[in-house]
C-alpha positions, 0 to 999 in steps of 0.5 A: 500499500502507498500512502502519499503524505502532503505537508506543506505548513509548521503545523502541518509537519507536528500534526504529521510527524506521529502518523508517519511514525506509526505507520512505520511500525507495518509492513508493506505500508509505502509512506512518501512526503511531499512537502508543499514548500509554503514554508521553506526556510530552515527556521519554518520548516527543516528545523521540524523535520530534524526535530520531529525525525520526519522523513526528508521529503520526497517530493518537494514542490517547493512553492515558496511565498503567495506573492502574486497569489498563484500559489493555490492554482500551481499547487491544484496542477502540482499535486495533480501532478504527483499523485497521477506519477505515484498512484497512491492507494490513499492520501493523508493531508492534515490541518486547513491551509492550502497544502490541504485543500487541493483534491487529489 
């Protein structure tokens, strides 16, 4: 079973860490971590991966700041591409930010 986890901001990182940790206990579960890149600098992103022992993202969409209001559109297009390529059995999203909105 392949699960894709989508995260993008600090609250997502804190919520996904225990989920991924618990799923690590099951044989046959492949976990793929997709980081939308909404929080992209060390203090807003990487430090959480280090402190919470979250694996390095398999895919980083690099969305960065939303300077022209197009981030949600770009994110939807990129996530659609990732889902088409990876063909997951399930998608796990946590939180209530842009990275949880685009439907798989």
